[in-house]
C-alpha positions in Angstrom: -88.3 203.9 -12.6 -92.2 204.3 -13.3 -95.2 202.0 -14.0 -95.4 203.3 -17.6 -91.4 203.1 -18.2 -91.4 199.5 -16.6 -94.3 198.5 -19.4 -92.2 199.8 -22.1 -88.9 197.9 -20.9 -87.8 194.9 -23.4 -87.5 192.2 -20.6 -90.5 192.9 -18.9 -92.5 193.0 -22.1 -90.9 190.2 -23.3 -91.5 188.0 -20.1 -95.0 189.5 -20.2 -95.9 188.1 -24.0 -94.1 184.7 -23.0 -96.5 184.4 -19.9 -99.7 185.0 -21.9 -98.5 182.4 -24.5 -98.4 179.7 -22.4 -101.4 177.2 -22.3 -104.2 177.1 -19.2 -104.7 174.0 -18.0 -107.8 171.8 -17.5 -109.2 170.5 -13.8 -107.6 167.3 -13.9 -104.2 168.2 -15.1 -103.8 171.1 -12.6 -105.2 168.4 -9.7 -102.6 165.8 -10.8 -99.7 168.9 -10.7 -101.0 169.6 -7.4 -100.8 166.0 -5.9 -97.6 165.6 -7.4 -96.0 168.6 -5.8 -97.7 168.2 -2.3 -96.8 164.1 -2.1 -93.6 163.7 -3.5 -92.1 167.2 -4.3 -91.9 166.9 -7.6 -90.4 170.1 -8.9 -91.0 169.4 -12.4 -94.8 169.4 -11.6 -94.6 172.7 -9.5 -92.7 174.8 -12.2 -95.3 173.5 -15.1 -98.4 174.6 -12.3 -96.6 178.1 -11.6 -95.5 178.4 -15.3 -99.3 178.0 -16.6 -100.8 180.4 -14.5 -98.4 183.7 -14.7 -100.7 184.8 -16.5 -102.4 185.5 -13.5 -99.7 187.6 -11.7 -99.3 189.5 -14.7 -103.2 190.7 -15.2 -103.5 191.4 -11.4 -100.3 193.5 -11.6 -102.2 195.5 -14.5 -105.1 196.5 -11.9 -102.2 197.8 -9.5 -100.4 200.0 -11.4 -102.8 202.7 -10.7 -100.7 202.9 -7.6 -97.8 203.9 -9.0 -95.5 201.1 -8.7 -92.9 199.5 -11.7 -95.3 197.1 -13.3 -92.3 194.6 -13.0 -92.2 194.5 -9.1 -95.5 194.2 -9.1 -95.5 191.4 -11.2 -92.8 189.5 -9.1 -94.9 190.3 -6.0 -97.8 188.6 -7.8 -95.4 185.4 -8.6 -94.6 185.1 -5.0 -98.2 185.0 -4.1 -98.4 182.6 -6.7 -95.5 180.2 -5.2 -97.4 180.9 -1.6 -100.6 179.3 -3.4 -98.6 176.5 -4.5 -97.5 175.4 -1.3 -100.7 175.6 -0.1 -103.2 174.8 -2.1 -105.2 171.3 -1.0 -105.9 169.7 -4.2 -108.3 167.7 -2.5 -110.6 171.3 -1.0 -112.3 170.7 -4.5 -111.5 174.3 -5.7 -109.6 175.0 -9.2 -105.9 175.8 -8.0 -106.3 178.8 -10.4 -108.9 180.4 -7.9 -107.3 179.6 -5.2 -104.2 181.3 -6.7 -105.6 184.5 -7.7 -106.5 185.1 -4.1 -103.2 184.7 -3.0 -101.8 187.0 -5.7 -104.2 189.8 -5.3 -103.3 189.2 -1.6 -99.4 189.5 -2.0 -99.9 192.8 -4.3 -102.2 194.5 -1.9 -99.7 193.7 1.2 -96.6 195.3 -1.1 -98.5 198.7 -2.3 -99.7 199.2 1.5 -96.0 198.3 2.5 -94.3 200.6 0.2 -97.0 203.5 -0.4 -95.3 205.7 2.3 -92.9 205.4 5.4 -96.1 205.2 7.8 -97.7 202.1 8.0 -100.9 203.1 6.2 -103.2 200.5 6.7 -102.6 198.7 10.1 -106.4 197.0 10.6 -109.1 195.2 8.4 -111.0 199.0 8.3 -108.1 201.0 6.9 -107.4 198.3 4.2 -110.7 198.4 2.5 -110.6 202.3 2.8 -107.0 202.2 1.4 -108.4 200.0 -1.8 -111.7 201.5 -2.2 -111.8 204.9 -0.9 -110.6 206.7 -4.2 -113.6 204.8 -6.1 -116.0 205.3 -3.6 -115.2 209.5 -3.6 -115.5 209.1 -7.3 -118.9 208.1 -7.6 -119.8 211.2 -5.1 -118.4 213.4 -7.5 -121.8 214.7 -8.7 -122.0 217.6 -6.1 -124.9 215.9 -4.2 -123.0 215.2 -1.0 -121.5 218.1 0.7 -117.8 218.6 1.9 -118.6 217.8 5.5 -121.0 215.1 4.8 -118.1 212.8 2.7 -116.5 210.7 5.8 -120.6 209.8 7.3 -121.1 208.9 3.3 -117.9 206.9 2.8 -118.0 205.4 6.2 -121.7 204.1 5.2 -120.7 203.3 2.1 -118.0 200.7 2.7 -119.4 199.7 6.6 -116.3 201.3 8.3 -115.7 203.8 11.4 -116.3 207.7 10.3 -112.9 208.1 12.2 -111.3 205.2 10.3 -112.6 207.5 7.0 -111.0 210.7 8.4 -107.6 209.0 9.0 -107.4 207.7 5.6 -108.0 210.6 3.9 -105.7 212.3 5.7 -102.8 209.7 4.9 -103.9 209.5 1.3 -104.0 213.4 0.5 -100.6 213.5 -0.6 -97.0 211.0 -0.9 -94.7 211.3 1.4 -92.4 214.6 1.5 -88.8 214.9 2.4 -87.7 217.0 5.4 -85.0 218.3 3.0 -87.3 219.4 0.2 -87.5 223.4 -0.1 -90.7 225.6 0.5 -92.1 226.5 -2.5 -92.8 230.2 -2.7 -89.4 230.8 -0.4 -86.8 233.1 -1.6 -84.6 232.4 0.9 -84.2 228.6 0.4 -85.4 227.3 3.5 -86.0 223.5 3.7 -88.8 222.1 5.5 -86.6 221.0 8.6 -86.0 224.4 9.0 -89.4 224.8 10.1 -89.6 222.3 12.6 -89.1 223.6 16.2 -87.1 221.3 18.8 -87.6 222.4 22.3 -85.3 220.2 23.6 -82.3 221.8 25.2 -78.7 221.5 23.0 -76.5 218.4 23.4 -74.2 220.3 25.0 -76.0 222.2 27.8 -77.6 218.4 28.7 -74.4 216.8 28.5 -73.3 219.6 31.0 -76.3 219.3 33.3 -75.4 215.9 33.6 -72.4 216.2 34.0 -73.1 219.1 36.9 -75.8 216.4 38.4 -73.1 213.5 38.7 -70.6 216.0 40.5 -73.0 216.9 42.7 -74.0 213.3 44.0 -70.9 212.5 44.5 -70.4 215.4 46.5 -73.2 214.7 48.3 -72.8 210.6 49.0 -69.3 211.4 49.9 -70.8 213.8 52.5 -73.1 211.4 54.3 -70.7 208.8 54.1 -68.5 210.7 56.9 -71.2 211.2 59.1 -71.6 208.8 62.5 -72.9 205.4 61.6 -76.6 206.5 63.5 -76.9 210.0 61.7 -75.8 208.1 58.2 -78.3 205.8 58.7 -81.3 208.8 59.5 -80.3 210.4 56.3 -80.2 207.5 53.9 -83.7 206.5 55.1 -85.1 209.4 55.5 -83.9 211.2 52.1 -82.1 209.0 50.2 -84.5 206.1 50.0 -86.8 205.2 47.1 -89.6 204.8 50.6 -88.5 207.0 53.0 -89.4 205.9 56.6 -90.9 208.0 59.3 -88.9 209.2 62.3 -91.4 206.9 64.8 -90.3 203.8 62.2 -86.3 204.9 62.4 -87.1 205.4 66.1 -88.7 202.4 66.9 -85.8 200.2 65.2 -82.9 202.0 66.7 -84.6 201.9 70.3 -84.9 205.9 70.7 -87.8 208.4 70.6 -88.7 209.9 67.5 -87.6 213.4 68.7 -84.3 212.1 69.6 -84.3 210.9 65.9 -85.3 214.4 64.5 -82.5 215.8 66.5 -80.0 213.3 65.0 -81.4 214.1 61.3 -81.4 217.8 61.9 -77.7 217.8 63.4 -76.6 214.8 60.3 -78.0 217.7 57.7 -75.8 220.3 58.9 -72.8 218.4 58.8 -73.7 217.0 55.2 -74.3 220.9 54.0 -71.0 222.2 55.5 -69.3 219.2 54.0 -70.7 219.6 50.6 -70.0 223.4 50.8 -66.4 222.8 51.8 -65.7 219.9 49.1 -66.8 222.2 46.3 -64.6 224.7 46.9 -61.7 224.9 44.6 -59.2 223.6 47.1 -61.3 220.5 48.1 -62.6 219.9 44.4 -58.6 219.5 43.1 -57.0 218.8 46.7 
């Protein structure tokens, strides 16, 4: 439902008329109601305080309609901000509740707009938030032709006091709304979707599954052959070739009490045995015996 349709909805229209007809509160009444809610959790006091300033949510929602969201959704979000304000308001700090609530209402709507503008999070830091809500207004002031296209990013960065690279990022994000990958390409006679243009460099699933199965088969054959080696040869192969931290011939020789040349000879013999065993187990007879 568009914002325009929402404004004509009879329920929304009636809600707006009721909200705008509520009497504003004077400072003393505000303070007394806030005290009653804070100290005694007086729900009647809270209700009166919230009801009196629902008009603020309606007013701020009207300014956020340019982002294309339904008016009733914006008002509801503003009411959530109003509730947060009532929960956090300190009546002893000297500020009017209406002033305090206006900030929370606006912050709640800003969060809602940024969260729902795109499936990709639009603003993730203070600079991007400032750009999101002030970029278009700043660009509109530059439409007099005095600023060249290549100078736009630098000019906006100076005007809003944000890094130029952040301006370039936000210009790209706000250049258009999200587009479904199932949307047909315009001007294409063959009816291709945008999804059809995405290149998948990964191997087909069936190929990856077969490769995984083959890898498991080879590892099983290898470890099976190693397990059949004599103890010393098995140890040498494991520590030299199947360890995350392979050891040297000298290190293994020192542990086993033999020379590194003897370790090399045992390793060579062991590898020959493993190779023969793997080949024998890989034959149809070996595999299905």
